[in-house]
ROSE-4610 file (N, C-alpha, C; in Angstrom, 1 decimal, always signed):
// ROSE-4610
residu = [M/M/M/S/S/S/N/N/N/P/P/P/S/S/S/A/A/A/S/S/S/L/L/L/A/A/A/I/I/I/P/P/P/D/D/D/S/S/S/S/S/S/L/L/L/A/A/A/K/K/K/E/E/E/A/A/A/T/T/T/D/D/D/L/L/L/L/L/L/R/R/R/E/E/E/H/H/H/S/S/S/T/T/T/D/D/D/L/L/L/L/L/L/F/F/F/N/N/N/H/H/H/S/S/S/I/I/I/R/R/R/V/V/V/Y/Y/Y/L/L/L/F/F/F/A/A/A/A/A/A/E/E/E/Q/Q/Q/G/G/G/R/R/R/Q/Q/Q/R/R/R/K/K/K/L/L/L/H/H/H/F/F/F/D/D/D/P/P/P/E/E/E/L/L/L/L/L/L/Y/Y/Y/V/V/V/A/A/A/A/A/A/A/A/A/F/F/F/H/H/H/D/D/D/F/F/F/G/G/G/L/L/L/I/I/I/K/K/K/K/K/K/F/F/F/S/S/S/S/S/S/P/P/P/D/D/D/E/E/E/R/R/R/F/F/F/E/E/E/V/V/V/D/D/D/G/G/G/A/A/A/N/N/N/A/A/A/A/A/A/R/R/R/Q/Q/Q/F/F/F/L/L/L/T/T/T/A/A/A/H/H/H/K/K/K/V/V/V/P/P/P/E/E/E/E/E/E/Q/Q/Q/V/V/V/Q/Q/Q/I/I/I/A/A/A/W/W/W/E/E/E/A/A/A/I/I/I/A/A/A/L/L/L/H/H/H/T/T/T/T/T/T/P/P/P/G/G/G/I/I/I/T/T/T/Q/Q/Q/Y/Y/Y/M/M/M/H/H/H/P/P/P/E/E/E/V/V/V/A/A/A/L/L/L/L/L/L/Y/Y/Y/S/S/S/G/G/G/V/V/V/G/G/G/L/L/L/D/D/D/V/V/V/L/L/L/G/G/G/K/K/K/G/G/G/F/F/F/D/D/D/Q/Q/Q/F/F/F/P/P/P/S/S/S/E/E/E/L/L/L/R/R/R/E/E/E/E/E/E/I/I/I/V/V/V/A/A/A/R/R/R/Y/Y/Y/P/P/P/R/R/R/K/K/K/H/H/H/F/F/F/K/K/K/E/E/E/D/D/D/F/F/F/I/I/I/Q/Q/Q/E/E/E/Y/Y/Y/F/F/F/A/A/A/G/G/G/F/F/F/T/T/T/R/R/R/K/K/K/P/P/P/G/G/G/T/T/T/T/T/T/Y/Y/Y/G/G/G/T/T/T/V/V/V/N/N/N/A/A/A/S/S/S/I/I/I/C/C/C/E/E/E/R/R/R/L/L/L/I/I/I/P/P/P/G/G/G/Y/Y/Y/K/K/K/S/S/S/P/P/P/N/N/N/A/A/A/C/C/C/D/D/D/V/V/V/I/I/I/A/A/A/A/A/A/S/S/S/P/P/P/F/F/F/P/P/P/D/D/D/S/S/S/E/E/E]
num = [1/1/1/2/2/2/3/3/3/4/4/4/5/5/5/6/6/6/7/7/7/8/8/8/9/9/9/10/10/10/11/11/11/12/12/12/13/13/13/14/14/14/15/15/15/16/16/16/17/17/17/18/18/18/19/19/19/20/20/20/21/21/21/22/22/22/23/23/23/24/24/24/25/25/25/26/26/26/27/27/27/28/28/28/29/29/29/30/30/30/31/31/31/32/32/32/33/33/33/34/34/34/35/35/35/36/36/36/37/37/37/38/38/38/39/39/39/40/40/40/41/41/41/42/42/42/43/43/43/44/44/44/45/45/45/46/46/46/47/47/47/48/48/48/49/49/49/50/50/50/51/51/51/52/52/52/53/53/53/54/54/54/55/55/55/56/56/56/57/57/57/58/58/58/59/59/59/60/60/60/61/61/61/62/62/62/63/63/63/64/64/64/65/65/65/66/66/66/67/67/67/68/68/68/69/69/69/70/70/70/71/71/71/72/72/72/73/73/73/74/74/74/75/75/75/76/76/76/77/77/77/78/78/78/79/79/79/80/80/80/81/81/81/82/82/82/83/83/83/84/84/84/85/85/85/86/86/86/87/87/87/88/88/88/89/89/89/90/90/90/91/91/91/92/92/92/93/93/93/94/94/94/95/95/95/96/96/96/97/97/97/98/98/98/99/99/99/100/100/100/101/101/101/102/102/102/103/103/103/104/104/104/105/105/105/106/106/106/107/107/107/108/108/108/109/109/109/110/110/110/111/111/111/112/112/112/113/113/113/114/114/114/115/115/115/116/116/116/117/117/117/118/118/118/119/119/119/120/120/120/121/121/121/122/122/122/123/123/123/124/124/124/125/125/125/126/126/126/127/127/127/128/128/128/129/129/129/130/130/130/131/131/131/132/132/132/133/133/133/134/134/134/135/135/135/136/136/136/137/137/137/138/138/138/139/139/139/140/140/140/141/141/141/142/142/142/143/143/143/144/144/144/145/145/145/146/146/146/147/147/147/148/148/148/149/149/149/150/150/150/151/151/151/152/152/152/153/153/153/154/154/154/155/155/155/156/156/156/157/157/157/158/158/158/159/159/159/160/160/160/161/161/161/162/162/162/163/163/163/164/164/164/165/165/165/166/166/166/167/167/167/168/168/168/169/169/169/170/170/170/171/171/171/172/172/172/173/173/173/174/174/174/175/175/175/176/176/176/177/177/177/178/178/178/179/179/179/180/180/180/181/181/181/182/182/182/183/183/183/184/184/184/185/185/185/186/186/186/187/187/187/188/188/188/189/189/189/190/190/190/191/191/191/192/192/192/193/193/193/194/194/194/195/195/195/196/196/196/197/197/197/198/198/198/199/199/199/200/200/200/201/201/201/202/202/202/203/203/203/204/204/204/205/205/205/206/206/206/207/207/207/208/208/208/209/209/209/210/210/210/211/211/211/212/212/212/213/213/213/214/214/214]
x = [-17.3/-15.9/-15.2/-14.0/-13.3/-12.7/-12.4/-11.7/-10.5/-10.4/-9.3/-8.0/-7.9/-6.6/-6.1/-7.0/-6.7/-6.3/-7.0/-6.8/-5.5/-4.9/-3.6/-2.5/-2.8/-1.7/-1.0/+0.3/+1.0/+1.4/+1.6/+2.0/+3.2/+3.2/+4.3/+5.1/+5.1/+5.9/+7.3/+8.2/+9.6/+10.0/+9.3/+9.5/+9.1/+7.9/+7.5/+8.4/+8.9/+9.8/+11.1/+11.6/+12.8/+12.6/+11.5/+11.2/+11.1/+10.5/+10.4/+11.8/+12.7/+14.1/+14.8/+14.6/+15.3/+14.8/+13.5/+12.8/+13.4/+13.5/+14.0/+15.4/+16.2/+17.7/+18.0/+17.2/+17.6/+16.8/+15.6/+14.8/+14.8/+14.3/+14.1/+12.9/+12.7/+11.5/+10.3/+10.4/+9.3/+8.8/+9.8/+9.4/+9.0/+9.6/+9.2/+7.7/+7.3/+6.0/+5.0/+5.4/+4.6/+4.3/+5.3/+5.2/+4.3/+4.4/+3.5/+2.1/+1.9/+0.5/-0.1/+0.7/+0.2/-0.3/+0.5/+0.0/-1.3/-1.4/-2.6/-3.8/-3.6/-4.7/-5.1/-4.2/-4.5/-5.2/-4.7/-5.3/-6.7/-7.0/-8.3/-9.2/-8.7/-9.5/-9.9/-8.9/-9.2/-10.3/-10.2/-11.2/-12.6/-12.6/-13.9/-14.5/-13.7/-14.1/-14.3/-14.0/-14.1/-13.3/-12.0/-11.1/-10.3/-10.0/-9.1/-7.7/-6.9/-5.5/-4.6/-3.4/-2.3/-1.7/-2.1/-1.5/+0.0/+0.6/+2.1/+2.7/+2.2/+2.7/+2.4/+1.2/+0.9/+1.8/+2.1/+3.0/+4.4/+4.9/+6.3/+6.3/+5.2/+5.1/+5.1/+4.4/+4.3/+5.6/+6.3/+7.6/+8.6/+8.6/+9.6/+9.2/+8.0/+7.5/+8.3/+8.9/+9.7/+11.2/+11.6/+13.1/+13.9/+13.2/+13.9/+14.3/+13.7/+14.1/+15.4/+15.8/+16.9/+18.2/+19.2/+20.4/+21.0/+21.0/+21.6/+20.9/+19.6/+18.8/+18.5/+19.0/+18.7/+19.6/+19.1/+19.9/+20.1/+21.0/+21.3/+20.2/+19.5/+18.6/+17.2/+16.8/+15.5/+14.6/+13.3/+12.3/+12.5/+12.3/+12.5/+11.5/+10.3/+9.3/+9.9/+10.6/+11.2/+12.3/+13.1/+14.2/+13.6/+12.6/+11.9/+11.4/+10.8/+10.2/+11.3/+12.4/+13.6/+14.1/+14.2/+14.7/+13.8/+12.5/+11.5/+11.6/+11.8/+12.0/+13.2/+14.3/+15.5/+15.3/+14.6/+14.3/+13.4/+12.3/+11.4/+12.0/+12.7/+13.3/+14.4/+15.1/+16.1/+15.4/+14.1/+13.4/+12.5/+12.8/+12.1/+10.6/+10.2/+8.7/+8.4/+7.3/+6.9/+6.9/+7.4/+7.5/+6.2/+5.1/+3.8/+3.6/+3.9/+3.8/+4.8/+6.0/+7.1/+6.6/+6.1/+5.6/+4.5/+3.6/+2.5/+3.1/+4.0/+4.7/+5.4/+6.1/+6.9/+5.9/+4.8/+3.8/+3.2/+2.9/+2.3/+3.2/+4.5/+5.5/+5.7/+5.9/+6.3/+5.1/+3.9/+2.7/+2.1/+2.7/+2.0/+1.8/+2.4/+2.1/+1.4/+1.0/+0.3/-1.2/-1.9/-3.4/-4.0/-5.2/-6.1/-5.9/-5.0/-4.7/-4.8/-4.3/-4.1/-5.4/-6.5/-7.8/-8.3/-7.6/-8.0/-7.0/-6.1/-5.1/-5.3/-4.3/-4.5/-4.8/-5.5/-5.9/-4.7/-3.6/-2.4/-1.9/-2.0/-1.6/-2.5/-3.8/-4.8/-4.8/-4.6/-4.6/-3.3/-2.2/-1.0/-1.2/-1.7/-2.0/-3.0/-4.1/-5.1/-4.5/-3.7/-3.1/-2.2/-1.4/-0.5/-1.3/-2.3/-3.2/-3.8/-4.3/-4.9/-3.8/-2.7/-1.7/-1.0/-0.8/+0.0/-1.0/-2.1/-3.0/-4.3/-4.6/-5.9/-7.0/-6.7/-7.8/-8.6/-9.9/-10.7/-10.6/-10.2/-10.1/-11.4/-12.5/-13.8/-14.4/-14.0/-14.6/-13.9/-12.7/-12.0/-12.5/-12.7/-13.2/-12.3/-12.9/-12.1/-11.4/-12.1/-11.5/-10.2/-10.3/-9.2/-8.0/-8.4/-7.4/-6.6/-7.3/-6.7/-5.8/-6.2/-5.3/-4.1/-4.2/-3.1/-2.1/-2.6/-1.7/-1.1/-1.8/-1.2/+0.0/-0.2/+0.9/+2.0/+1.7/+2.8/+2.6/+3.1/+2.8/+3.2/+2.5/+2.7/+3.3/+4.4/+5.0/+5.6/+5.1/+5.5/+5.5/+4.6/+4.7/+4.6/+3.6/+3.4/+4.7/+5.3/+6.4/+7.7/+7.9/+9.1/+9.0/+7.8/+7.7/+8.0/+7.6/+7.9/+9.4/+10.1/+11.5/+12.2/+11.8/+12.4/+12.1/+10.9/+10.4/+11.2/+11.3/+12.0/+13.5/+14.1/+15.5/+15.8/+14.8/+15.0/+15.2/+14.8/+15.0/+15.5/+16.0/+16.5/+17.7/+18.5/+19.7/+19.3/+18.1/+17.7/+16.3/+16.1/+14.7/+14.1/+15.0/+14.5/+13.7/+13.9/+13.2/+11.7/+11.4/+10.0/+9.1/+9.7/+8.9/+7.7/+6.6/+5.4/+4.8/+5.3/+4.7/+4.3/+3.6/+3.1/+4.3/+5.5/+6.6/+7.3/+7.0/+7.6/+7.2/+6.0/+5.5/+6.3/+6.7/+7.5/+8.9/+9.5/+10.7/+10.6/+9.5/+9.3/+9.1/+8.5/+8.3/+9.5/+10.4/+11.5/+12.9/+13.0/+14.3/+14.2/+14.9/+14.8/+15.1/+14.2/+14.4/+14.1/+13.8/+13.6/+12.2/+12.2/+10.9/+10.9/+9.9/+9.8/+9.5/+10.0/+9.7/+8.2/+7.8/+6.4/+6.2/+5.1/+4.9/+4.7/+4.2/+4.0/+5.4/+6.4/+7.7/+8.4/+8.1/+8.7/+8.2/+6.9/+6.2/+6.8/+6.9/+7.4/+8.8/+9.6/+11.0/+11.3/+10.2/+10.4/+11.1/+12.0/+12.8/+11.9/+10.7/+9.9/+9.3/+9.5/+8.9/+7.4/+6.6/+5.2/+5.2/+4.2/+4.0/+3.6/+3.9/+3.5/+2.0]
y = [-11.4/-11.3/-10.5/-9.9/-9.1/-10.0/-9.4/-10.2/-10.9/-12.2/-13.0/-12.6/-12.3/-12.0/-10.6/-9.7/-8.4/-8.5/-9.4/-9.5/-10.2/-10.9/-11.6/-10.8/-9.6/-8.8/-7.9/-7.7/-6.8/-5.6/-4.4/-3.3/-3.6/-3.1/-3.4/-2.1/-1.1/+0.1/-0.2/+0.6/+0.4/+0.5/+1.3/+1.4/+0.1/-0.5/-1.7/-2.9/-2.9/-3.9/-3.9/-2.7/-2.6/-3.0/-2.7/-3.2/-4.7/-5.3/-6.7/-7.3/-6.7/-7.2/-7.2/-6.1/-6.0/-7.0/-7.2/-8.2/-9.6/-9.9/-11.2/-11.4/-10.3/-10.3/-10.6/-9.9/-9.8/-10.8/-11.2/-11.9/-13.4/-14.2/-15.6/-15.9/-17.1/-17.5/-17.3/-17.6/-17.4/-16.0/-15.1/-13.6/-13.1/-13.6/-13.1/-13.4/-14.7/-15.1/-14.4/-14.3/-13.6/-12.1/-11.4/-10.0/-9.8/-10.7/-10.6/-10.9/-12.0/-12.3/-11.1/-10.5/-9.4/-8.3/-8.0/-7.0/-7.4/-8.7/-9.1/-9.2/-9.6/-9.6/-8.2/-7.3/-5.9/-5.2/-5.4/-4.7/-5.1/-6.4/-6.9/-6.4/-6.4/-5.8/-4.3/-3.6/-2.2/-2.1/-3.0/-3.0/-3.3/-4.3/-4.7/-3.6/-2.9/-1.8/-0.5/-0.5/+0.7/+1.8/+1.5/+2.5/+3.1/+4.3/+4.9/+4.8/+4.0/+3.8/+3.7/+3.9/+3.9/+2.5/+1.7/+0.3/+0.2/+1.2/+1.1/+1.4/+2.4/+2.8/+1.6/+1.0/-0.1/-1.3/-1.5/-2.6/-2.4/-1.2/-0.9/-1.1/-0.6/-0.8/-2.3/-3.1/-4.5/-5.2/-4.8/-5.4/-5.1/-3.9/-3.5/-3.8/-4.2/-4.2/-5.1/-6.1/-7.0/-6.8/-5.8/-5.6/-5.5/-5.0/-4.8/-6.1/-7.2/-8.6/-9.1/-8.4/-8.8/-8.2/-8.9/-8.4/-7.2/-7.1/-6.0/-4.7/-4.7/-3.5/-3.3/-4.2/-4.1/-3.2/-2.3/-1.4/-2.1/-1.5/-2.1/-1.8/-0.7/-0.3/+0.2/+0.0/+0.4/-0.8/-0.6/-1.6/-2.1/-3.4/-3.9/-3.2/-2.8/-2.1/-0.8/-0.1/+1.2/+1.0/+0.0/-0.3/-0.5/-1.3/-1.5/-0.2/+0.6/+1.9/+2.8/+2.8/+3.6/+3.2/+1.8/+1.3/+1.7/+1.7/+2.1/+3.6/+4.4/+5.8/+6.1/+5.5/+5.7/+5.3/+4.2/+3.7/+4.7/+5.1/+6.0/+7.4/+7.9/+9.2/+9.2/+8.1/+8.0/+8.1/+7.7/+7.7/+8.9/+9.9/+11.2/+11.1/+10.2/+10.1/+11.3/+11.9/+13.1/+12.7/+13.6/+13.3/+12.9/+13.4/+13.0/+11.5/+11.0/+9.5/+8.7/+9.3/+8.6/+8.4/+9.4/+9.4/+8.4/+8.3/+7.3/+5.9/+5.6/+4.3/+4.0/+5.0/+4.9/+4.5/+5.2/+5.0/+3.6/+3.2/+1.9/+0.8/+0.9/-0.2/-0.1/+1.1/+1.3/+0.8/+0.9/+0.5/-0.8/-1.6/-2.8/-3.9/-3.7/-4.7/-4.0/-2.8/-2.0/-2.0/-2.7/-2.8/-1.5/-1.3/-0.2/+1.2/+1.4/+2.7/+2.9/+1.9/+2.1/+2.3/+1.8/+1.9/+3.4/+4.3/+5.7/+6.5/+5.8/+6.5/+6.4/+6.8/+6.7/+5.2/+5.0/+3.7/+2.7/+3.2/+2.4/+1.8/+2.7/+2.3/+1.3/+1.5/+0.6/-0.8/-0.7/-1.9/-2.8/-2.2/-3.0/-3.7/-3.1/-3.7/-4.9/-4.7/-5.7/-6.9/-6.6/-7.6/-8.5/-7.9/-8.6/-9.5/-8.8/-9.5/-10.8/-10.7/-11.9/-13.0/-12.6/-13.6/-14.3/-13.5/-14.0/-14.6/-13.9/-14.2/-14.8/-14.7/-15.2/-14.3/-13.0/-12.0/-11.7/-11.9/-11.7/-12.9/-14.0/-15.2/-15.6/-15.6/-16.0/-14.9/-13.7/-12.6/-12.5/-13.1/-12.9/-14.0/-13.7/-14.7/-15.9/-17.1/-18.3/-18.7/-18.6/-19.0/-18.2/-16.9/-16.0/-16.3/-16.5/-16.8/-18.0/-19.0/-20.3/-20.1/-19.2/-18.9/-18.2/-17.2/-16.5/-17.4/-18.3/-19.2/-20.2/-20.6/-21.6/-20.9/-19.6/-19.0/-18.6/-18.2/-17.8/-18.7/-19.9/-20.9/-20.5/-21.2/-21.0/-22.3/-22.7/-24.0/-23.9/-24.7/-24.6/-23.2/-22.4/-21.0/-20.7/-21.3/-20.9/-21.1/-22.3/-22.6/-21.8/-21.8/-21.1/-19.6/-19.0/-17.6/-17.1/-17.9/-17.5/-17.4/-18.4/-18.5/-17.3/-17.1/-16.0/-14.6/-14.5/-13.3/-13.0/-14.0/-13.8/-13.5/-14.1/-13.9/-12.5/-11.7/-10.3/-9.4/-9.8/-9.0/-9.7/-11.0/-11.8/-11.1/-10.4/-9.7/-8.4/-7.9/-6.6/-6.7/-7.6/-7.8/-6.6/-5.7/-4.5/-3.6/-3.7/-2.9/-3.3/-4.5/-5.0/-4.5/-3.8/-3.4/-2.5/-2.8/-2.1/-2.5/-3.6/-4.1/-5.6/-6.1/-7.4/-8.4/-7.9/-8.8/-9.2/-8.4/-8.7/-10.1/-10.5/-11.9/-13.0/-12.7/-13.7/-13.8/-12.7/-12.8/-13.6/-13.3/-14.0/-15.5/-15.9/-17.3/-18.0/-17.3/-18.0/-17.7/-16.7/-16.4/-16.9/-18.0/-18.5/-17.4/-17.3/-16.4/-14.9/-14.6/-13.2/-12.7/-11.6/-11.0/-9.5/-9.2/-7.8/-6.9/-5.6/-4.7/-4.5/-4.4/-4.2/-2.7/-2.1/-0.7/-0.2/-1.1/-0.7/-0.4/-1.3/-1.1/+0.2/+0.4/+1.6/+2.9/+2.9/+4.0/+4.2/+3.1/+3.2/+3.7/+3.4/+3.8/+5.2/+5.9/+7.3/+8.1/+9.0/+9.8/+11.0/+11.2/+12.2/+11.8/+12.6/+12.3/+12.7/+12.0/+12.4/+13.7/+14.5/+15.7/+15.4/+16.3/+16.1/+16.3]
z = [+2.0/+2.4/+1.3/+1.7/+0.7/-0.4/-1.5/-2.6/-2.0/-2.1/-1.5/-2.0/-3.3/-3.8/-3.3/-3.2/-2.6/-1.1/-0.4/+1.0/+1.3/+0.3/+0.5/-0.1/-0.7/-1.3/-0.3/-0.5/+0.3/-0.6/-0.1/-0.9/-1.8/-3.0/-3.9/-4.3/-3.4/-3.7/-3.4/-3.9/-3.6/-2.1/-1.4/+0.1/+0.7/+0.4/+1.0/+0.6/-0.7/-1.1/-0.3/-0.1/+0.6/+2.1/+2.7/+4.0/+4.1/+3.0/+3.0/+2.9/+2.1/+1.9/+3.2/+4.0/+5.3/+6.3/+6.2/+7.1/+6.8/+5.5/+5.1/+5.5/+5.3/+5.6/+7.1/+7.9/+9.3/+10.3/+9.8/+10.8/+10.4/+11.3/+11.1/+10.3/+9.8/+9.1/+10.0/+11.2/+12.2/+12.2/+12.5/+12.6/+11.2/+10.1/+8.8/+8.6/+8.7/+8.5/+9.5/+10.7/+11.7/+11.3/+10.9/+10.5/+9.3/+8.3/+7.1/+7.5/+8.4/+8.8/+9.6/+10.4/+11.2/+10.3/+9.2/+8.3/+7.6/+7.1/+6.4/+7.3/+8.5/+9.5/+9.8/+10.0/+10.4/+9.2/+8.0/+6.9/+6.7/+6.8/+6.6/+7.7/+9.0/+10.0/+9.8/+9.2/+8.8/+7.8/+6.8/+5.7/+6.3/+7.1/+7.7/+8.6/+9.2/+10.1/+9.3/+8.0/+7.1/+7.7/+8.1/+8.5/+7.4/+7.4/+6.4/+6.9/+6.3/+6.7/+5.5/+5.8/+4.7/+4.7/+3.7/+3.7/+3.7/+3.0/+2.9/+4.3/+5.0/+6.3/+7.3/+7.2/+8.1/+7.8/+6.5/+6.2/+6.7/+6.6/+7.1/+8.6/+9.3/+10.7/+11.1/+10.3/+10.6/+10.4/+9.3/+8.9/+10.0/+10.6/+11.6/+13.1/+13.3/+14.7/+15.6/+15.1/+16.0/+15.8/+15.0/+14.8/+16.1/+17.1/+18.4/+19.1/+18.6/+19.1/+18.4/+17.4/+16.6/+17.1/+17.4/+18.1/+17.4/+16.1/+15.4/+15.7/+16.0/+16.3/+17.8/+18.6/+20.0/+20.8/+21.6/+22.4/+23.8/+24.5/+25.9/+26.9/+26.7/+27.8/+27.4/+26.2/+25.8/+25.7/+25.8/+25.5/+24.1/+23.8/+22.5/+21.5/+22.0/+21.1/+20.7/+21.6/+21.2/+20.2/+20.4/+19.5/+18.1/+18.0/+16.6/+16.1/+16.9/+16.5/+16.0/+16.7/+16.3/+14.9/+14.7/+13.5/+12.3/+12.6/+11.5/+11.3/+12.3/+12.1/+11.3/+11.5/+10.7/+9.3/+9.0/+7.7/+6.9/+7.6/+6.9/+6.7/+7.7/+7.6/+6.4/+6.3/+5.2/+3.8/+3.8/+2.5/+2.4/+3.3/+3.2/+3.4/+4.2/+4.5/+5.5/+5.3/+6.1/+7.6/+8.5/+9.9/+10.5/+10.1/+10.7/+10.5/+9.3/+9.1/+9.8/+9.9/+10.6/+12.1/+12.7/+14.1/+14.3/+13.3/+13.4/+13.4/+12.5/+12.5/+13.8/+14.3/+15.6/+16.7/+16.8/+17.9/+17.7/+16.5/+16.3/+16.8/+16.5/+16.9/+18.4/+18.9/+20.3/+21.2/+20.7/+21.5/+21.2/+20.3/+19.8/+20.8/+22.0/+23.1/+24.3/+24.1/+25.2/+25.0/+25.9/+25.8/+26.3/+25.8/+26.3/+25.8/+24.9/+24.4/+22.9/+22.2/+20.7/+20.0/+20.5/+19.8/+19.7/+20.5/+20.5/+19.6/+18.9/+18.2/+16.7/+15.8/+14.4/+14.0/+12.9/+12.5/+12.4/+11.8/+11.7/+13.0/+14.0/+15.4/+15.9/+15.8/+16.3/+15.6/+14.3/+13.5/+13.7/+13.9/+14.2/+15.5/+16.5/+17.7/+17.6/+16.8/+16.7/+15.8/+14.8/+14.0/+14.8/+15.7/+16.5/+17.5/+18.1/+19.0/+18.5/+17.2/+16.6/+16.3/+15.8/+15.5/+16.7/+17.7/+18.9/+19.9/+20.2/+21.3/+20.8/+19.5/+19.0/+19.3/+19.7/+19.9/+18.6/+18.6/+17.4/+16.5/+16.9/+16.1/+15.4/+16.2/+15.7/+14.8/+14.9/+14.2/+12.8/+12.6/+11.4/+10.4/+9.1/+8.1/+8.1/+8.5/+8.6/+7.4/+6.2/+4.9/+4.6/+4.8/+4.6/+5.6/+6.8/+7.9/+7.5/+7.0/+6.7/+5.4/+4.5/+3.3/+3.7/+4.6/+5.1/+5.8/+6.6/+7.4/+6.4/+5.4/+4.4/+3.7/+3.4/+2.6/+3.6/+4.8/+5.8/+7.0/+7.0/+8.1/+9.5/+10.4/+11.9/+12.4/+11.8/+12.3/+13.7/+14.6/+16.0/+16.5/+16.1/+16.4/+17.9/+18.6/+20.0/+20.8/+20.7/+21.5/+21.1/+19.7/+19.2/+19.3/+19.2/+19.3/+20.7/+21.7/+23.1/+23.3/+22.7/+22.9/+22.1/+20.9/+20.1/+20.7/+21.2/+21.8/+23.1/+23.9/+25.2/+24.9/+23.9/+23.6/+23.3/+22.9/+22.5/+23.7/+24.9/+26.1/+27.3/+27.1/+28.2/+28.9/+28.2/+28.8/+29.4/+29.2/+29.8/+30.3/+31.3/+31.8/+32.5/+33.0/+33.6/+32.7/+31.4/+30.4/+30.3/+30.8/+30.7/+31.9/+32.8/+34.0/+33.5/+34.0/+33.6/+32.3/+31.7/+30.4/+30.6/+29.6/+29.6/+29.6/+29.2/+29.0/+30.3/+31.4/+32.7/+33.1/+32.8/+33.3/+32.5/+31.3/+30.6/+31.2/+31.7/+32.4/+33.7/+34.4/+35.7/+35.4/+34.3/+34.0/+33.6/+32.8/+32.2/+32.8/+33.6/+34.3/+35.7/+36.1/+37.4/+38.5/+39.4/+40.5/+40.2/+38.9/+38.6/+39.1/+39.7/+40.0/+39.6/+38.8/+38.4/+39.5/+39.5/+40.6/+40.8/+42.1/+42.4/+42.6/+42.0/+42.0/+43.5/+44.4/+45.8/+46.4/+46.1/+46.6/+46.0/+44.8/+44.1/+44.7/+45.0/+45.6/+47.0/+47.8/+49.2/+49.2/+48.2/+48.2/+47.6/+47.3/+46.8/+47.8/+47.4/+48.3/+48.9/+48.4/+48.9/+50.3/+51.3/+52.6/+52.6/+53.4/+53.6/+54.3/+54.1/+54.9/+56.3/+57.2/+58.6/+58.7]
């Protein structure tokens, strides 16, 4: 197993510290602990897979990945993932981070709930997705070193996480359920909003203004 102290460390650059301060200032304890766990899980997965990734960039992406759930950063009509990605872009650009790295962080956050794509992208994009998948869904639970997993959770607890996360998560897009169309979050809206049904792709295709050819 990796050195436990190294595996529990978060980047200590001024950029990372400022991201931590913003995360602490604007998020709840639940989202704060979740975001740090996501980074620690993702970074360890990267080390295990011998991927070359930028820990600082991955950390900022993890810190900002749920900012779109926070009212201050939530737009009226964008997916919450895009809102978080845009907040990270603004933060990184203000710190004169090169555009290529800014775009990687943007993609990592925008796609962190999108299955089947991120594994073919930059390591930071793939790792943010897998870190979120482990913490929220338990994907890769048995493959992750159990001792380290328990240390991470002891330091950043999951108190009532399953039930409370669903509520905080849903609250981030409850007023704009239409933005979840085509995403995994549409099912959450259908479960928690009485009478809500996400548009069906068959109906959308049938309603296209294009007539069929004779």
